C-alpha positions in Angstrom: -21.6 2.4 -25.8 -19.7 1.3 -22.6 -21.4 -1.3 -20.3 -21.0 1.2 -17.5 -23.1 3.8 -19.3 -26.0 1.4 -19.8 -26.6 0.9 -16.1 -28.9 3.4 -14.6 -29.7 1.6 -11.3 -28.4 2.2 -7.8 -24.6 2.3 -8.2 -24.1 2.4 -4.4 -26.2 -0.6 -3.5 -24.9 -2.5 -0.4 -22.6 0.4 0.6 -22.6 -0.5 4.3 -21.7 -4.2 3.5 -19.0 -3.3 1.1 -17.6 -0.8 3.7 -17.6 -3.5 6.4 -15.7 -6.0 4.2 -13.3 -3.3 3.1 -12.6 -2.2 6.7 -11.9 -5.8 7.9 -9.7 -6.5 4.9 -7.8 -3.1 5.3 -7.2 -3.8 9.0 -4.7 -6.4 7.8 -2.5 -3.5 6.8 -2.7 -2.3 10.4 -1.3 -5.6 11.5 1.4 -5.6 8.9 2.5 -2.1 9.9 2.7 -3.1 13.6 4.7 -6.1 12.7 7.1 -4.1 10.6 7.7 -1.6 13.3 8.1 -4.4 15.8 10.8 -5.9 13.6 12.6 -2.6 13.4 12.4 -2.1 17.2 13.7 -5.7 17.7 16.6 -5.0 15.4 17.4 -1.7 17.2 17.5 -3.5 20.5 19.5 -6.5 19.4 21.6 -5.1 16.5 24.2 -3.6 18.8 24.6 -6.8 20.8 25.1 -9.0 17.7 28.2 -9.8 15.7 28.4 -7.6 12.5 27.8 -10.4 10.0 24.7 -11.6 12.0 23.4 -8.1 12.3 23.7 -7.6 8.5 21.5 -10.7 7.9 18.8 -9.2 10.1 19.0 -6.0 8.1 18.3 -7.6 4.7 16.3 -10.7 5.4 12.9 -9.0 5.7 12.9 -7.1 2.4 14.2 -10.3 0.7 11.5 -12.3 2.3 8.9 -9.8 1.1 10.1 -10.0 -2.5 10.6 -13.8 -2.5 7.2 -14.2 -0.8 5.3 -12.7 -3.7 5.2 -15.9 -5.8 3.8 -17.6 -2.6 1.2 -14.8 -2.2 0.2 -15.1 -5.9 -0.2 -18.8 -5.6 -2.4 -18.6 -2.5 -4.4 -15.8 -3.9 -5.2 -17.5 -7.3 -5.5 -21.1 -6.1 -7.2 -20.7 -2.7 -8.9 -17.3 -3.0 -8.5 -13.8 -1.7 -10.4 -14.5 1.5 -8.4 -17.6 2.4 -5.1 -15.9 1.6 -5.9 -13.1 4.1 -6.9 -15.6 6.7 -3.7 -17.6 6.1 -1.6 -14.5 6.5 -2.5 -14.5 10.2 -0.4 -17.7 10.7 3.1 -16.4 9.8 2.4 -13.0 11.4 1.3 -14.6 14.7 4.3 -17.0 14.7 6.6 -14.0 14.0 5.3 -12.2 17.1 5.5 -15.4 19.1 9.1 -16.1 18.2 10.1 -12.5 19.0 8.3 -12.7 22.3 9.7 -16.1 23.4 12.7 -16.8 21.2 16.0 -17.1 23.0 18.6 -17.3 20.1 19.4 -15.4 16.9 18.2 -18.3 14.7 14.7 -18.2 16.0 14.7 -14.4 15.7 15.9 -14.7 12.1 13.0 -17.1 11.4 10.7 -14.5 13.0 11.9 -11.9 10.5 11.4 -14.2 7.6 7.8 -15.1 8.7 7.1 -11.5 9.2 8.1 -10.7 5.6 6.1 -13.6 4.1 3.0 -12.7 6.2 3.3 -9.1 5.2 3.6 -10.1 1.6 0.3 -12.0 1.7 -1.5 -8.9 3.0 0.2 -6.4 0.8 -0.6 -8.5 -2.3 -4.1 -9.5 -1.5 -5.8 -6.6 0.3 -6.0 -4.1 -2.7 -7.2 -6.9 -5.0 -9.9 -8.1 -2.6 -11.2 -4.5 -1.9 -11.2 -3.8 -5.6 -13.1 -6.9 -6.6 -15.8 -6.6 -3.9 -16.5 -2.9 -4.6 -18.8 -1.3 -7.1 -17.3 1.1 -9.6 -18.7 4.2 -7.7 -17.2 3.1 -4.3 -14.0 1.4 -5.4 -11.6 4.4 -5.1 -13.1 5.6 -1.8 -13.0 2.1 -0.2 -9.4 1.8 -1.4 -8.3 4.7 0.7 -9.2 2.9 3.9 -6.1 0.8 3.7 -3.9 3.9 4.1 -5.9 5.0 7.1 -5.2 1.8 8.9 -1.5 1.9 7.8 -1.2 5.3 9.4 -2.9 4.2 12.6 -0.5 1.2 12.6 2.5 3.5 12.4 1.3 5.7 15.2 0.2 2.8 17.4 3.4 0.9 16.7 5.5 4.0 17.6 3.7 4.3 20.9 3.8 0.6 21.8 7.5 0.0 20.9 8.6 3.3 22.4 7.2 2.6 25.9 7.6 -1.1 26.1 10.4 -3.7 25.8 10.3 -5.4 22.3 9.2 -8.7 23.8 6.3 -7.2 25.6 5.3 -5.4 22.4 5.4 -8.6 20.4 3.2 -10.3 23.0 0.6 -7.5 22.7 0.6 -7.5 18.9 0.5 -11.3 18.6 -3.2 -11.5 19.3 -4.3 -9.0 16.6 -3.8 -11.2 13.5 -5.5 -14.1 15.2 -8.6 -12.1 16.1 -8.6 -10.5 12.7 -8.3 -13.9 10.9 -11.2 -15.3 13.0 -13.4 -12.3 12.2 -12.6 -12.4 8.5 -13.9 -15.9 8.2 -17.4 -14.5 8.1 -16.7 -12.2 5.2 -17.6 -13.1 1.6 -15.1 -14.3 -1.0 -14.4 -12.1 -4.1 -17.2 -12.6 -6.7 -14.5 -12.5 -9.4 -12.7 -15.5 -7.9 -15.9 -17.4 -7.2 -16.9 -17.0 -10.9 -13.6 -18.3 -12.0 -13.6 -21.5 -10.0 -17.2 -22.2 -9.1 -19.3 -20.6 -11.8 -22.1 -18.0 -12.0 -24.2 -19.5 -9.1 -21.6 -18.9 -6.4 -20.7 -15.5 -7.7 -24.4 -14.5 -7.7 -24.8 -15.5 -4.0 -21.8 -13.4 -3.1 -22.9 -10.4 -5.1 -26.4 -10.6 -3.6 -24.9 -10.2 -0.1 -22.5 -7.5 -1.2 -25.1 -5.5 -3.1 -27.8 -5.9 -0.4 -30.1 -8.0 -2.7 -30.3 -5.3 -5.3 -31.2 -7.5 -8.3 -30.7 -4.9 -11.0 -27.2 -4.1 -9.8 -26.3 -7.8 -9.4 -27.6 -8.6 -12.8 -25.5 -5.8 -14.4 -22.3 -6.8 -12.6 -22.8 -10.5 -13.4 -23.2 -9.6 -17.1 -20.0 -7.5 -16.9 -18.2 -10.4 -15.2 -19.3 -12.9 -17.8 -18.2 -10.6 -20.6 -14.8 -9.7 -19.2 -13.6 -12.4 -16.8 -12.4 -15.7 -18.1 -13.1 -18.8 -16.1 -10.5 -21.2 -14.8 -11.6 -23.8 -17.4 -10.6 -21.6 -20.3 -6.9 -22.5 -19.9 -4.0 -20.3 -19.0 -6.0 -17.1 -18.4 -3.1 -15.6 -16.4 -0.6 -15.2 -19.2 -3.1 -15.1 -22.0 -2.0 -12.5 -24.6 -0.3 -10.4 -22.0 2.5 -9.2 -24.3 0.2 -8.8 -27.3 -2.3 -6.5 -25.5 -1.4 -2.8 -25.7 -3.6 -1.9 -22.9 -2.0 -4.4 -20.5 1.5 -3.3 -21.5 0.6 0.3 -20.8 -1.0 -0.6 -17.5 2.1 -2.4 -16.5 4.3 0.7 -17.3 1.9 3.0 -15.4 1.9 0.7 -12.4 5.7 0.3 -12.2 6.2 4.0 -12.6 3.8 4.9 -9.8 5.2 2.3 -7.4 8.8 3.3 -8.2 7.9 7.0 -7.6 6.1 6.0 -4.3 9.2 4.2 -3.1 11.4 7.1 -3.9 9.1 9.4 -1.9 9.2 7.0 1.0 13.0 7.1 1.0 12.9 10.9 0.8 10.5 11.0 3.8 12.5 8.6 5.9 16.0 10.1 5.1 15.0 13.8 5.2 11.9 14.6 7.3 12.2 11.9 9.9 16.0 12.3 9.9 15.8 16.0 10.6 13.0 15.4 13.2 15.2 12.8 15.0 18.1 15.3 15.1 15.8 18.0 16.4 14.5 15.7 19.1 18.1 14.7 20.1 19.1 18.3 20.4 16.1 19.1 22.5 14.6 21.6 20.1 11.6 19.4 19.4 9.8 17.9 22.4 7.4 15.0 22.8 4.3 17.1 22.5 5.0 18.2 18.9 5.9 14.7 18.0 2.6 13.5 19.4 0.8 16.2 17.4 2.7 15.1 14.3 1.4 11.5 14.8 -2.2 12.7 15.2 -1.9 14.8 12.1 -0.7 11.8 10.2 -3.8 9.9 11.1 -6.0 12.8 10.1 -4.1 13.2 6.9 -4.8 9.5 6.0 -8.6 10.2 6.2 -8.3 13.2 3.9 -8.3 11.2 0.6 -11.7 9.6 1.4 -13.2 13.2 1.8 -11.4 14.8 -1.2 -12.6 12.1 -3.6 -16.0 13.7 -3.3 -14.6 16.9 -4.7 -11.6 16.0 -6.8 -10.4 13.2 -9.1 -7.6 10.8 -8.3 -5.3 12.3 -11.0 -5.8 15.8 -9.7 -4.9 14.7 -6.2 -1.8 13.0 -7.4 -0.6 16.1 -9.2 -1.3 18.3 -6.2 0.4 15.8 -3.9 3.5 15.9 -6.2 3.7 19.7 -6.2 3.3 20.1 -2.4 5.8 17.3 -1.5 8.4 18.8 -3.8 7.9 22.2 -2.1 9.4 20.7 1.1 12.7 20.1 -0.7 12.5 23.4 -2.6 12.2 25.3 0.7 14.9 23.1 2.2 17.3 24.1 -0.7 16.5 27.8 -0.3 17.1 27.8 3.4 20.3 25.7 3.1 21.7 28.1 0.5 20.8 31.2 2.6 22.1 29.8 5.9 25.0 27.9 4.3 23.9 25.0 6.6 21.8 21.9 6.1 20.2 22.2 9.6 16.6 23.4 9.6 15.2 25.1 12.7 12.4 23.1 14.4 9.8 26.0 14.0 10.3 25.7 10.2 10.8 21.9 10.1 7.5 20.9 11.8 5.1 22.9 9.4 7.1 21.7 6.4 7.1 18.1 7.5 3.4 18.2 8.3 2.5 19.7 4.9 4.7 17.2 3.1 3.3 14.2 5.0 -0.3 15.4 4.5 0.4 15.8 0.7 1.9 12.3 0.6 -1.1 10.7 2.2 -3.8 12.4 0.0 -1.8 11.6 -3.2 1.2 9.4 -3.7 0.8 7.4 -0.5 -2.8 6.3 -1.2 -3.7 6.1 -4.9 -0.9 4.2 -6.7 -2.1 0.8 -5.3 -5.7 1.7 -6.2 -4.8 2.7 -9.7 -2.6 -0.4 -10.1 -5.6 -2.5 -9.4 -7.7 -0.6 -11.9 -5.4 -0.3 -14.9 -4.9 -4.0 -15.3 -7.4 -6.5 -16.6 -8.2 -8.9 -13.8 -6.5 -12.0 -15.5 -3.1 -10.3 -15.2 -3.7 -8.1 -12.2 -1.8 -10.3 -9.8 1.2 -10.6 -12.1 1.4 -6.8 -12.5 0.9 -6.0 -8.9 3.5 -8.6 -7.8 6.2 -7.4 -10.2 5.5 -3.7 -9.4 5.8 -4.2 -5.7 9.0 -6.2 -6.2 10.5 -3.4 -8.4 9.4 -0.8 -5.8 11.1 -2.7 -2.9 14.3 -3.1 -5.0 14.4 0.6 -5.8 13.6 1.5 -2.2 16.5 -0.4 -0.6 18.9 0.3 -3.5 18.3 4.1 -3.2 18.4 3.9 0.6 21.8 2.1 0.4 23.2 4.7 -2.0 22.0 7.6 0.2 23.4 6.1 3.4 26.5 4.3 2.3 27.8 6.9 -0.1 28.3 10.2 1.6 25.8 12.3 -0.2 25.1 15.8 1.0 21.6 16.6 2.0 21.5 19.5 -0.4 22.3 17.2 -3.4 19.8 14.7 -2.2 17.1 17.4 -2.1 18.0 18.6 -5.6 17.6 15.0 -6.9 14.2 14.8 -5.2 13.1 18.0 -6.9 14.1 16.7 -10.3 12.4 13.4 -9.6 9.2 15.3 -8.6 9.2 17.2 -11.9 9.6 14.0 -13.9 6.8 12.4 -11.8 4.5 15.3 -12.4 4.8 15.0 -16.2 4.5 11.2 -16.0 1.2 11.5 -14.1 -0.1 14.3 -16.3 0.6 12.6 -19.7 0.4 8.8 -18.9 -1.8 8.1 -15.9 -5.5 7.8 -16.8 -8.3 9.1 -14.6 -10.0 6.1 -13.1 -12.3 7.5 -10.4 -15.8 6.0 -10.8 -15.0 4.2 -14.0 -15.5 0.5 -14.7 -12.2 -1.4 -14.9 -13.2 -2.7 -18.4 -13.7 0.9 -19.5 -10.2 1.9 -18.1 -8.4 -0.9 -19.9 -10.3 -0.2 -23.1 -9.1 3.4 -22.9 -5.5 2.3 -22.4 -5.6 0.5 -25.7 -6.5 3.8 -27.4 -4.3 6.2 -25.5 -2.8 6.8 -22.1 -5.0 9.5 -20.8 -8.2 9.1 -22.8 
């Protein structure tokens, strides 16, 4: 019998405290999103004024800094803890905004882009791990969706800030957010998993007592699970231990890479198609500011939907529905393009299609891959898998974006490719991705050793 099935106590003990810690941790993604939009705005303002070779460096340096920064993020996360890593991320993000606000030459601005990439990496790497490790099994998926809510708020707020202010003023406004967030997060607990690894059972017990609101039965059960499944730092190289020999870990790695690659492809599709057509409609005057504002508000509402839908549906069902609805945008686009013999979509058709596709993205592929990635790995190799998966996703993202923008590819062919990819993704999720909602991580990884979906 699984350990999870033997526990009959309060599975939602300390819900408010876990929610508070998850909200503060997830707010780091709000900061990251604001900084990323600030970097794009800065490049848009200065790119035309720079020499071509200098402008190209600014275009590629941030994604390179994000990928190279993952070893740094992993080192900080494993050696100093999840809490310290998130607090440290405020330093490069703050200096990034400071250099953009006060920097006077391209070298300082280039350094700002590098610091922005490294600081973003610390957050992107650590937030899902921290939220997963402080959450009980019954709350883990729901708390994991909070990150996407703040990401969406960051996109909308960043658009409003950078659209109405000079990039230097925007940087000065954003600069104080990571500092305040870092100071507030000092009072949050460390991950009990990390504390057990470095300090033993006593420190982990204190942390769990706070997170579970002094529910002794719940704490005793989780401590027993930690002792049975999590190796301590003193047991040697726990990080690479038997990774390639464990069938469950290999399958988890395949699932994680597949989901993040698919997520990146959908991000490219969203940027190159939906946002591209909307920008064209705005430029032609067929789409005014009010619909754009409505679109931003709907994005925020859509980000809240996963937290509500999890009470009615499982993660895997939501992923499949998300895949079908998002692909419908491209199917309709293909039909209209073939009928009209034109790739232009009227704004009265574009806006409902874009809204439905964005909503579907948020309640599925935009939210759950990172949650599942944290759940399908055993904790000793979780950081390795998450790091490599994000790196692969970024490489695919910029590789595909480069192909679709450098090579003259018709919008119709690109839409056909996205439909084919969505079909492959649907069957990949259906056959290979396990249902993880409400299950213990140990139960999930045990099931992966037996079969993909069992």
